[in-house]
MISEVEX-452207 format. One line per field, with one value per residue: x, y, z of N, C-alpha, C, O in turn. Coordinates in pm, 1 decimal. Each point is the difference from the previous one (the first is absolute). Example, Ala and Ser with C-alpha at 12.3 -4.5 7.8 and 13.67 -1.06 7.14 Angstrom:
n_x = 1319.0,-138.6
n_y = -569.0,106.9
n_z = 780.0,-138.5
ca_x = -89.0,82.0
ca_y = 119.0,119.0
ca_z = 0.0,6.0
c_x = 90.0,-77.0
c_y = 120.0,109.0
c_z = 0.0,73.0
o_x = 103.6,50.9
o_y = -1.9,110.8
o_z = 66.5,16.9
END
This chain:
n_x = 2542.5,123.5,-110.5,-53.3,-180.5,-195.6,-58.1,-77.8,-218.7,-135.2,-46.3,-147.6,-217.3,-107.3,-67.8,-180.9,-203.4,-87.0,-85.0,-210.9,-192.6,-47.2,99.0,217.6,108.0,23.0,-126.4,-111.4,29.9,189.9,6.2,-91.5,114.4,160.4,-91.0,23.2,117.8,-195.5,-12.4,-194.7,18.0,91.2,-129.4,-79.0,140.0,-10.6,99.2,161.0,56.6,-45.6,-218.6,-50.6,19.7,-156.1,-196.6,-16.5,-42.6,-206.7,-134.0,19.5,-109.3,-209.1,-10.0,-3.0,-189.5,-141.5,53.3,-73.0,-212.2,-46.4,53.8,-152.9,-139.5,147.1,-171.7,56.8,-144.9,210.9,44.5,190.9,4.3,-60.2,152.4,173.2,-41.0,-2.8,198.2,78.4,-80.3,88.5,205.7,22.6,-47.0,162.8,168.9,-42.6,14.1,209.1,6.3,-77.8,209.2,-74.5,-213.2,105.2,176.6,-100.9,-10.8,191.4,-3.6,-121.3,-19.2,-14.6,-162.3,-86.7,104.5,-43.4,-196.4,-22.7,69.8,-139.1,-169.3,39.9,13.2,-202.2,-106.7,49.2,-81.8,-213.1,-32.5,46.1,-159.4,-170.8,22.7,-26.6,-212.9,-114.2,40.4,-119.1,-212.8,6.4,-3.0,-183.6,-189.5,97.8,-201.9,134.8,61.2,-113.4,-113.6,88.0,15.6,-189.5,-45.0,102.7,-80.0,-182.9,55.0,61.2,-180.0,27.9,210.3,-92.8,-0.4,-211.5,86.3,21.8,-165.9,-141.9,93.5,-72.8,216.8,-135.0,98.9,-20.7,-186.2,0.5,106.1,-106.4,-143.0,86.9,45.3,-170.8,-41.5,139.6,-56.3,-155.3,41.8,108.4,-172.1,-38.2,170.0,-147.0,49.5,133.7
n_y = 1104.9,87.0,190.0,113.1,-59.9,79.6,210.0,43.5,-39.8,160.6,178.5,-32.7,6.6,195.0,94.8,-82.6,63.7,193.7,-16.8,-74.4,114.5,130.6,200.9,-35.1,-54.7,215.9,-171.8,103.1,-97.3,58.7,191.2,5.5,-88.2,122.5,131.5,-145.4,84.5,107.6,-132.9,-110.2,-187.6,-175.3,-121.4,-149.7,-173.7,-175.0,195.6,-1.8,-138.2,76.1,-31.2,-199.9,-56.6,87.2,-106.0,-180.3,38.1,50.4,-180.1,-108.7,71.8,-77.1,-211.0,-29.5,23.9,-173.2,-171.0,7.8,-59.5,-220.7,-114.8,0.4,-163.8,-135.8,-1.8,215.2,-9.2,-73.0,209.6,73.5,73.7,214.6,159.3,50.6,147.4,215.8,105.2,83.4,197.4,176.0,71.4,129.1,216.4,123.8,74.8,184.2,197.8,80.8,97.3,175.0,-17.8,-203.1,4.3,-79.1,-113.5,-199.9,-50.3,-115.3,-222.2,148.8,-183.6,-97.4,-20.6,-205.2,-174.8,-42.1,-100.4,-222.4,-123.0,-12.1,-144.5,-219.3,-70.4,-24.5,-194.9,-168.6,4.4,-61.8,-220.8,-114.0,-2.7,-138.8,-215.7,-56.3,-32.6,-187.2,-174.8,4.3,-73.6,-226.5,-21.5,-122.6,89.1,-132.4,82.9,-25.8,-207.6,103.5,167.7,201.8,145.8,110.3,180.9,191.3,126.0,124.6,200.0,169.6,101.9,117.8,79.0,191.1,-44.5,-12.6,-197.6,217.3,111.5,-22.7,190.7,126.3,-48.5,-125.4,-195.3,-160.4,-125.4,-167.7,-187.2,-147.7,-139.2,-177.9,-172.9,-138.8,-153.4,-176.6,-163.8,-155.7,-167.3,-162.1,-122.7,-141.2,-139.0,77.2,144.2,-138.6
n_z = -2361.8,168.2,-51.2,187.1,117.0,-73.7,49.3,205.5,24.0,-74.6,128.5,165.6,-53.7,-22.8,190.4,101.3,-74.4,72.2,206.4,-4.5,-29.6,175.5,-21.2,-38.5,189.1,49.9,66.5,-164.6,-199.7,-103.8,-117.0,-203.9,-169.7,-97.6,-158.4,-171.7,-172.3,3.3,-179.7,-11.8,120.9,-107.8,-138.9,146.7,25.3,-142.3,-35.9,160.1,-167.3,-205.2,-39.7,-85.5,-216.4,-134.4,-10.6,-131.6,-215.7,-66.1,-20.5,-194.8,-182.3,-0.6,-75.9,-221.6,-118.3,9.6,-136.9,-211.9,-41.4,0.0,-184.1,-162.7,63.6,-98.6,146.1,-20.7,-169.6,-23.0,-66.2,88.0,213.3,21.0,-48.2,133.6,162.9,-66.0,-14.1,193.9,73.8,-105.6,56.6,183.3,-30.8,-88.4,128.6,118.3,-103.6,-5.4,200.9,-117.5,-66.4,-60.8,69.1,181.4,-76.6,-14.4,217.5,-25.5,-33.2,-112.5,-123.5,199.6,-154.7,28.0,-93.2,-214.4,-37.5,29.0,-175.1,-174.0,15.6,-41.4,-212.7,-92.3,31.4,-140.7,-208.5,-24.7,-11.8,-188.4,-158.5,40.8,-56.5,-215.2,-63.4,53.0,-136.6,-190.2,-3.0,-6.3,-225.2,43.2,-76.6,-150.8,53.8,-177.2,-57.3,164.7,-94.6,-44.0,169.8,47.3,-125.0,56.2,167.2,-37.6,-83.6,135.0,85.6,-187.6,16.1,75.0,-221.7,77.4,-39.9,-55.3,102.9,-171.7,-73.4,169.3,33.7,125.8,44.5,-156.0,3.7,149.0,-64.5,-131.6,103.6,104.9,-135.0,-42.5,159.3,3.4,-143.2,47.8,143.5,-106.8,-71.1,170.3,34.7,148.9,-162.9,113.3
ca_x = 128.5,-14.5,82.1,140.1,54.0,7.7,111.1,123.4,12.5,45.8,138.4,87.6,9.9,82.9,136.5,59.7,23.8,100.0,130.2,41.6,-1.3,27.1,-114.8,-27.3,-61.6,-116.8,-120.4,-110.2,-63.8,85.0,-21.7,-133.9,5.5,80.1,-76.4,-125.6,-111.2,-18.2,74.4,-78.4,23.1,129.0,-22.1,-75.3,96.3,111.5,-36.9,85.5,115.5,96.4,-40.7,43.2,146.3,38.8,-26.6,98.8,129.5,-1.0,11.4,140.8,76.4,-36.7,82.4,132.8,-11.5,-18.8,130.8,80.2,-55.1,36.7,142.7,18.1,-59.0,69.0,48.6,126.4,102.0,31.5,-68.7,79.2,-36.7,-137.9,5.1,54.7,-98.5,-112.7,45.8,20.7,-132.5,-51.8,65.3,-49.3,-140.7,1.1,43.3,-106.8,-106.8,48.8,-2.8,-137.4,-33.2,79.2,-34.3,-33.3,60.8,-72.0,-87.9,85.8,68.3,-32.5,-50.2,-141.3,-34.7,-46.6,118.7,66.0,-78.1,26.8,139.7,11.3,-60.4,95.8,116.7,-36.1,-9.4,134.3,74.8,-50.3,49.3,142.0,14.5,-37.6,108.8,113.2,-37.9,6.1,140.7,65.5,-49.9,62.7,142.0,74.8,23.6,21.9,-64.9,-56.7,-129.4,-35.0,-72.4,96.8,92.4,-73.1,-6.2,133.7,26.6,-80.4,58.4,122.8,-37.1,-84.9,55.2,-36.9,-143.2,-26.0,47.5,145.6,51.3,-14.6,95.9,122.9,-20.2,-47.6,112.7,69.5,-86.9,15.8,130.3,-7.1,-88.7,74.4,96.7,-76.7,-34.5,117.8,14.8,-110.2,12.3,113.3,-45.7,-109.1,22.5,53.7,140.5,15.3
ca_y = 67.2,134.7,27.7,17.9,-131.9,-77.5,57.7,-42.0,-143.6,-13.3,48.5,-96.9,-116.4,40.6,16.9,-134.4,-55.2,79.0,-29.1,-134.4,-21.6,123.0,61.2,-53.8,-133.0,2.8,49.2,39.9,-125.3,-53.7,83.7,-31.2,-133.4,11.6,81.0,-67.3,79.6,-13.1,93.0,123.6,72.7,67.8,114.3,103.1,75.9,45.9,1.5,-91.1,-53.8,110.5,84.7,-71.9,7.5,137.5,26.0,-73.6,64.2,125.3,-34.9,-35.0,124.3,78.2,-52.5,59.3,142.7,14.2,-19.8,118.3,114.4,-15.1,31.6,142.4,79.4,-33.5,117.2,-19.6,-40.5,104.4,-20.3,-98.9,-131.6,-29.5,-35.8,-136.1,-87.7,-22.3,-85.9,-133.8,-55.5,-38.6,-124.7,-105.9,-29.0,-80.1,-135.9,-64.7,-34.1,-104.8,-128.2,-46.9,-102.3,-5.4,110.7,117.8,119.2,36.6,113.4,117.8,16.0,-92.4,73.1,31.7,142.6,29.5,15.0,123.2,112.0,6.8,39.1,142.6,72.7,-14.3,83.0,139.9,20.1,-18.6,120.3,109.7,-24.1,35.1,143.5,69.0,-23.4,82.3,141.1,30.9,-7.5,121.3,110.5,-8.8,25.3,-126.8,-44.0,109.7,-47.8,114.4,-37.3,-126.1,-93.9,-54.9,-84.5,-123.4,-78.3,-53.2,-104.5,-118.3,-59.8,-67.1,-115.5,-90.4,-135.1,-56.5,-29.7,-122.4,-134.4,-0.1,-36.0,-143.0,-70.7,-12.8,-35.2,115.0,66.8,79.2,114.5,89.7,67.6,94.8,108.7,82.6,77.5,103.0,101.2,83.8,86.0,97.0,93.7,89.0,102.3,83.7,50.7,136.4,12.9,97.6
ca_z = -2.7,-55.4,-119.0,38.7,33.0,-125.0,-77.3,66.2,-24.2,-139.7,-5.6,66.6,-88.6,-113.7,49.5,13.2,-134.0,-71.4,59.5,-40.7,-145.6,-72.8,-66.9,-133.5,4.9,87.3,-67.3,88.0,43.1,107.2,118.0,50.6,60.3,122.5,96.9,32.3,-51.4,-143.9,-85.7,-4.8,125.0,-14.6,-89.7,72.4,79.7,-82.2,-141.6,-76.3,73.0,10.7,113.2,120.3,1.6,33.8,141.9,78.8,-22.7,77.2,142.1,22.7,-2.6,118.2,109.0,-19.2,33.5,145.1,62.9,-31.8,74.8,141.1,12.8,-30.5,107.3,125.0,73.0,68.6,-96.2,-96.6,-127.9,-72.4,55.5,-42.3,-141.4,-6.0,65.0,-91.7,-109.8,57.2,29.0,-132.6,-38.9,90.2,-32.4,-123.4,32.4,76.9,-94.8,-90.1,69.9,0.4,-98.6,-122.7,-89.3,80.9,-60.8,-121.9,27.2,-3.1,-128.0,-108.7,-115.1,16.8,8.4,135.8,84.4,-44.8,53.0,143.7,12.7,-30.1,112.5,109.1,-28.4,24.5,144.8,52.3,-37.2,83.8,135.4,4.4,-26.7,123.0,95.0,-45.0,18.1,144.2,39.5,-50.3,82.8,132.2,-15.1,1.6,-136.9,-94.6,-122.3,-72.7,-55.7,66.4,-86.7,-94.6,75.5,32.1,-124.6,-27.7,100.2,-32.5,-120.0,43.2,82.0,-79.2,6.7,129.1,-7.2,-77.7,32.9,10.6,132.0,24.5,-84.6,77.9,140.1,76.3,66.6,-101.9,-29.1,114.1,-10.6,-111.4,40.9,95.7,-77.9,-70.0,100.5,23.6,-117.5,-2.1,111.8,-29.6,-92.7,48.3,134.2,-1.4,36.0,109.5
c_x = -19.6,99.3,148.6,65.4,16.1,116.8,133.8,25.8,53.7,145.6,97.6,19.4,90.5,145.6,69.9,35.9,110.4,140.4,53.8,16.2,36.4,-122.7,-35.4,-77.5,-123.3,-117.8,-103.6,-72.1,80.4,-24.1,-135.8,-0.3,74.7,-75.2,-130.7,-122.3,-11.9,81.4,-72.2,18.3,131.8,-18.7,-88.8,94.6,110.7,-38.0,78.0,106.9,102.3,-34.0,41.2,151.3,45.6,-22.2,101.2,139.1,8.2,17.0,144.5,85.5,-31.1,78.0,139.9,-2.6,-16.1,132.1,89.1,-46.9,41.5,146.8,25.5,-50.0,71.7,58.3,131.6,112.3,24.9,-74.8,77.6,-32.5,-141.4,-4.7,50.5,-99.3,-116.9,39.9,28.6,-133.5,-66.1,55.7,-49.0,-143.5,-10.5,38.5,-106.7,-112.9,41.8,-3.2,-137.5,-37.1,79.7,-25.7,-35.4,53.1,-72.6,-93.2,78.4,55.0,-42.0,-60.5,-145.2,-24.3,-46.4,117.0,74.8,-72.4,26.3,142.3,17.8,-57.1,94.4,118.8,-29.9,-5.8,136.7,84.5,-43.3,50.6,146.5,21.9,-34.7,109.7,121.9,-27.1,12.8,143.6,78.0,-41.8,65.1,149.0,85.4,35.5,16.9,-50.2,-68.5,-141.5,-40.3,-72.1,94.8,96.1,-67.4,-9.2,133.7,34.2,-76.9,49.5,125.2,-31.8,-89.2,51.1,-28.1,-151.7,-17.8,7.2,148.0,49.9,-8.5,95.7,133.6,-36.1,-39.6,112.2,75.5,-82.3,11.1,130.8,-2.0,-86.1,71.5,103.9,-70.7,-39.5,116.7,20.3,-106.0,14.9,117.8,-41.2,-107.7,21.2,68.5,145.5,12.8,139.2
c_y = 138.1,21.3,11.5,-134.2,-84.6,49.0,-46.3,-149.4,-26.0,44.4,-98.2,-124.5,32.2,13.8,-135.1,-57.0,74.1,-23.6,-134.6,-15.5,123.1,51.8,-64.5,-131.2,-7.3,60.5,44.4,-124.3,-64.7,75.6,-31.7,-134.3,5.4,75.9,-66.6,80.4,-25.1,104.0,134.8,84.5,75.3,125.0,108.0,91.9,64.0,-10.1,-101.4,-58.5,111.0,92.1,-64.9,11.7,139.8,29.7,-72.0,60.4,130.7,-27.1,-35.4,126.8,86.1,-47.1,61.0,148.7,22.0,-15.9,121.8,121.3,-6.0,37.6,148.9,88.7,-19.4,124.5,-33.4,-46.7,115.5,-29.3,-97.3,-140.8,-39.3,-42.7,-143.1,-98.3,-31.3,-93.7,-142.2,-68.1,-48.9,-135.4,-116.4,-38.2,-80.8,-144.3,-75.9,-43.7,-116.7,-137.8,-66.0,-103.3,16.3,119.2,127.6,128.0,44.7,118.9,130.1,24.7,-111.8,84.4,42.4,151.0,40.6,22.4,126.7,123.0,18.5,48.2,150.3,84.5,-2.3,93.3,147.2,29.7,-11.3,124.5,118.6,-13.4,40.4,149.6,81.0,-13.2,86.2,149.0,39.5,-4.9,122.7,120.7,0.1,31.5,-126.4,-48.8,122.2,-46.4,118.1,-29.8,-135.4,-101.0,-65.8,-95.6,-131.3,-89.6,-65.5,-112.4,-126.3,-67.5,-78.4,-127.8,-99.5,-143.9,-67.3,-17.7,-132.1,29.9,-4.7,-47.7,-149.5,-83.1,-20.3,-44.1,125.0,73.8,89.6,123.3,101.9,76.6,104.8,120.5,93.9,86.0,113.0,110.9,96.9,97.6,109.8,101.7,94.5,114.4,91.2,58.0,135.7,0.0,108.7,53.0
c_z = -62.3,-114.4,33.2,29.1,-126.5,-85.3,57.9,-21.4,-141.7,-12.3,64.7,-86.0,-118.8,41.9,12.5,-136.8,-74.0,54.3,-49.4,-151.2,-82.6,-73.8,-134.6,4.8,89.7,-74.9,102.8,51.0,112.1,129.7,62.5,72.5,133.6,109.6,42.1,-40.6,-149.6,-76.5,-6.7,124.6,-5.0,-85.7,62.3,76.8,-83.5,-146.7,-82.9,91.4,19.4,117.1,132.5,14.7,40.5,147.6,88.5,-15.6,79.1,148.4,34.2,5.1,122.4,122.8,-6.9,38.7,149.8,74.1,-23.4,79.6,146.2,21.0,-22.8,113.5,133.6,65.6,70.7,-91.6,-96.3,-130.0,-88.8,47.2,-40.5,-146.4,-16.5,60.7,-91.3,-113.4,48.9,30.2,-128.1,-40.9,86.3,-33.4,-129.0,30.6,77.8,-92.2,-89.1,64.7,-4.5,-104.9,-127.6,-91.8,76.0,-63.2,-125.5,22.2,16.2,-139.7,-94.7,-112.8,10.2,4.7,140.6,94.0,-38.8,53.9,149.0,25.2,-23.3,114.5,120.6,-21.2,27.9,150.0,66.4,-27.1,86.1,143.4,12.0,-23.4,124.8,105.2,-35.5,20.6,148.1,51.3,-43.2,83.4,137.6,-4.7,0.9,-139.5,-88.7,-136.9,-67.5,-49.2,58.3,-90.4,-100.5,70.9,38.7,-122.7,-30.5,98.4,-34.0,-127.0,38.1,78.2,-74.1,5.6,134.9,9.9,-74.8,-148.6,32.5,134.8,27.1,-84.4,71.3,141.4,77.7,70.7,-97.6,-36.8,112.8,-4.0,-111.2,36.0,97.2,-72.9,-75.7,96.9,21.7,-115.8,0.3,111.6,-19.9,-91.1,55.3,139.1,-9.3,47.8,106.5,4.3
o_x = -65.4,90.9,84.7,112.1,99.2,73.9,90.1,114.5,85.3,80.2,108.8,110.8,86.7,90.3,114.3,109.6,85.3,96.6,120.6,96.8,37.1,-96.3,-117.6,-82.2,-60.6,13.0,11.5,-43.2,-57.7,-12.5,-10.7,-54.7,-46.2,12.8,-63.3,-104.5,87.9,38.0,63.4,-1.1,10.0,53.2,1.9,-28.3,49.3,-62.6,-43.6,15.7,62.9,90.1,40.4,50.8,92.4,84.6,48.4,76.0,102.0,69.9,48.9,84.9,87.5,36.1,57.0,88.4,60.8,28.0,70.0,81.5,38.4,33.0,83.2,46.1,-41.5,103.9,24.8,114.0,-89.4,-50.6,-60.4,-15.2,-27.8,-73.4,-61.5,-20.2,-46.0,-77.6,-25.5,-15.7,-68.1,-74.5,-30.3,-35.1,-82.0,-64.2,-22.5,-51.7,-82.5,-4.3,-18.4,-118.0,66.4,90.8,-64.3,-62.7,18.4,-32.2,-58.9,23.5,41.1,-14.8,-51.7,67.1,22.5,-2.5,50.8,64.4,21.2,24.3,73.5,57.8,19.1,41.3,84.3,48.1,31.5,72.2,84.2,35.7,37.3,84.2,67.3,32.9,61.0,89.8,58.4,38.7,87.6,83.7,23.2,61.8,121.2,104.6,-39.5,74.8,-91.4,-86.6,37.5,25.3,-3.8,31.0,63.0,17.6,5.0,51.5,55.5,-6.2,21.4,72.6,-49.0,-78.5,32.5,-59.5,92.3,-39.5,50.4,99.3,64.1,-5.8,88.2,-116.2,48.4,-1.9,39.9,55.2,4.3,2.7,49.3,32.9,-12.6,19.9,52.8,3.7,-19.2,34.7,30.7,-13.8,-4.8,65.5,-26.0,-73.4,96.7,34.1,-58.0,31.8
o_y = 14.4,-80.2,-48.7,-25.3,-71.4,-80.1,-39.0,-40.8,-86.5,-66.5,-23.7,-52.9,-79.5,-39.5,-14.7,-52.5,-61.9,-1.5,-17.8,-59.9,-12.7,-74.1,-9.1,-26.8,-106.5,105.8,-31.1,-3.7,-53.9,-60.0,-15.3,-11.4,-55.8,-31.7,41.4,-7.5,-61.0,103.6,105.5,122.9,112.6,106.6,114.7,118.4,107.7,-97.5,-40.0,41.8,8.3,51.8,69.3,31.3,14.5,62.3,56.8,6.1,28.0,73.8,37.5,16.2,71.2,81.1,38.1,47.8,91.3,74.1,44.8,76.6,101.1,69.6,59.4,113.1,57.2,50.7,-114.6,-14.4,80.1,-110.4,-74.0,-91.3,-117.1,-91.9,-80.8,-109.2,-114.0,-87.3,-96.6,-119.9,-102.6,-88.0,-107.5,-118.0,-91.4,-93.3,-118.3,-111.0,-85.2,-101.4,-109.2,-33.5,101.3,45.7,89.0,105.3,113.3,71.7,106.5,114.0,-114.9,121.3,63.9,70.7,113.2,91.9,70.9,97.2,112.0,77.4,65.8,101.9,101.2,70.6,70.8,104.0,74.7,47.3,76.9,99.6,70.2,61.3,98.4,96.8,60.9,75.0,103.0,80.3,47.2,83.3,105.9,22.9,7.0,-62.0,110.9,-57.2,59.6,87.2,-103.9,-120.1,-121.5,-107.2,-105.6,-121.4,-116.8,-104.4,-109.8,-122.4,-111.2,-99.0,-95.9,-94.7,-117.2,13.7,-47.1,109.3,-105.1,-72.6,-49.6,-123.0,-68.3,5.2,109.4,122.9,111.3,108.8,120.4,119.6,111.3,113.5,122.0,116.3,110.8,117.6,121.4,116.2,117.1,120.2,115.2,104.2,105.0,90.6,17.1,-68.5,108.0,83.1
o_z = -103.3,-21.3,-74.8,-44.0,-15.3,-57.2,-74.2,-20.0,-20.2,-65.6,-52.5,-8.9,-36.4,-73.8,-43.3,-19.8,-63.7,-76.2,-17.2,-46.8,-116.7,-19.7,-35.3,-87.6,12.1,-61.5,118.6,115.3,94.4,106.7,121.7,109.7,99.5,118.3,97.2,64.7,-60.9,54.5,2.9,-7.2,48.7,31.0,-44.8,18.6,33.2,-41.4,-107.9,114.7,105.6,65.9,93.3,107.7,80.0,64.2,97.9,96.6,63.0,69.5,106.5,87.6,49.2,85.3,102.2,71.1,55.8,94.3,90.8,51.3,58.7,96.0,68.6,15.5,100.8,-42.3,37.5,44.1,-27.4,-20.2,-77.6,-81.2,-26.1,-36.1,-69.5,-53.1,-5.9,-38.9,-72.0,-22.6,-0.9,-43.1,-51.7,1.2,-9.3,-48.3,-25.3,12.3,-33.2,-69.7,53.8,-10.3,-22.1,-69.5,-55.7,11.0,-44.3,-94.7,18.5,-40.0,16.0,14.5,-91.6,75.1,42.7,81.9,87.0,39.5,46.2,92.7,73.7,37.8,67.3,92.0,55.1,45.0,92.6,87.8,46.3,62.9,93.9,65.7,30.6,68.7,87.8,38.2,33.6,84.9,72.5,35.0,58.4,104.0,-20.0,-19.4,36.2,-79.2,56.9,7.4,-54.4,9.0,-19.3,-52.1,-6.9,9.9,-38.8,-40.0,4.1,-11.3,-48.2,-9.5,59.8,-5.4,18.8,106.9,-66.4,-40.6,39.6,6.2,92.7,0.9,-52.2,40.3,-28.9,7.3,34.6,-16.5,-25.3,29.0,17.7,-34.4,-10.8,35.0,-10.0,-36.3,7.1,21.3,-22.4,-23.0,43.1,-2.6,-58.6,39.7,-74.2,96.4,-11.6,85.2
END
């Protein structure tokens, strides 16, 4: 088995365990056993359990970013529709990821330094994506945003309640209604007045 295949085998094993037991209750020995390799082999690929958790957390966040990017790039839609589309895609991606097991959300939100690191990196990329969308919308005349980066930060702060773990504390339909109401408030503040 080559290094890439072995690394992927370890990540898949860790992913299964983390979804079921969570980061706190999963050990490197558990991962090795699940992957069918020795503990030393796991350490050849990853320096620690935290390194595995961080890589898996980053992969989860990348799925969310990919969904947001696709919605933001939707040609033929207004910039307001793209903004709402990116935020809706974000919410759907979180829900899809959450369906992956009892502890699937732990890779988005828990006390682990690895998850916090992945979360911070995601937030920076997410903010840049929204700021770019707001900047281009303003340049086109569809949006009216004086400071796209600040506005992206404010929007993401406002939408914080539509991220894990908060979105899993209510029924999905209710979260969808609340999110739609938030869209109306946000768009009322950024759409250019004619």
